C-alpha positions in Angstrom: 29.8 -17.9 24.3 27.1 -18.3 27.1 23.5 -19.1 26.7 22.7 -15.2 26.8 24.1 -15.0 23.1 21.1 -17.1 21.9 18.1 -14.8 23.1 16.2 -15.5 19.8 13.7 -18.2 19.1 15.2 -21.5 18.5 16.0 -22.1 14.9 13.4 -25.2 15.0 11.7 -23.9 17.9 7.7 -23.4 17.9 8.3 -19.4 17.4 10.7 -20.0 14.7 8.2 -22.6 12.9 5.2 -20.3 13.6 7.3 -17.4 11.9 8.1 -19.4 9.0 4.4 -20.4 8.7 3.4 -16.5 8.8 6.1 -15.3 6.4 4.9 -17.9 4.0 1.1 -17.4 4.1 2.0 -13.4 3.9 4.0 -13.9 0.8 1.1 -15.9 -0.6 -1.9 -13.5 0.4 0.4 -10.5 -1.2 0.7 -12.2 -4.5 -1.2 -10.5 -7.7 -2.1 -14.1 -8.4 -3.7 -14.9 -4.9 -7.2 -15.9 -5.1 -9.4 -18.0 -2.7 -8.3 -21.2 -4.2 -4.6 -20.5 -4.0 -4.9 -19.1 -0.4 -7.0 -22.3 0.6 -4.3 -24.3 -1.0 -1.2 -22.5 0.7 -3.2 -23.1 3.9 -3.5 -26.9 3.2 0.1 -27.1 2.7 1.2 -25.4 5.9 -1.3 -27.4 7.6 0.3 -30.8 6.7 3.5 -29.4 7.1 2.5 -28.6 10.4 0.8 -32.1 11.1 -2.6 -31.9 9.5 -4.3 -34.2 12.2 -3.4 -31.4 15.1 -4.6 -28.8 12.8 -8.1 -30.4 12.0 -8.5 -31.4 15.5 -7.9 -28.1 16.7 -10.7 -26.7 14.3 -12.9 -29.4 15.6 -13.1 -31.3 12.1 -11.6 -34.6 10.7 -8.3 -34.7 8.8 -10.1 -35.6 5.4 -12.8 -32.9 6.0 -10.1 -30.3 6.6 -8.4 -31.4 3.3 -11.3 -31.4 1.5 -12.1 -27.8 2.7 -8.6 -26.4 1.9 -8.0 -28.2 -1.5 -9.1 -25.0 -3.3 -12.2 -26.7 -5.2 -14.7 -25.5 -2.5 -15.5 -22.2 -1.3 -13.3 -21.1 1.7 -15.5 -19.7 4.6 -13.5 -17.1 6.6 -14.6 -18.7 9.7 -12.4 -21.6 8.4 -9.6 -19.4 7.5 -9.4 -17.9 11.1 -9.8 -21.5 12.6 -6.9 -22.8 10.7 -4.7 -19.7 11.1 -5.4 -20.1 14.9 -4.6 -23.6 15.2 -1.3 -22.7 13.1 -0.6 -20.1 15.8 -0.8 -17.3 13.4 -2.8 -14.5 13.0 -4.3 -12.3 10.0 -3.3 -8.5 9.8 -4.9 -6.0 7.9 -2.6 -3.2 6.4 -3.3 0.0 3.9 -2.2 -0.6 0.3 0.6 1.8 -0.5 -0.2 4.2 -3.1 -3.6 2.9 -3.4 -5.5 4.1 -6.7 -8.6 6.4 -6.0 
């Protein structure tokens, strides 16, 4: 066995963690019960697991402000979503819904 056998991202490496965060958020946003508050709380959970101090700093805000912004009790602004997802190393994607009713 050689190093060439392990060409994928490290199990606990930054790419693997980013992929896990992206998958977690993608599953949440696709749920029928997903709304602004539940998605905000999912972002908060991922930010806390990733290190909320670093995420808040990357967004240019304090940690407590970040927690209040993502706790699901205040309106979640789209620019905040973009800032947090970028700080987490993930991006949003838009897809057509299968069998969209007309």
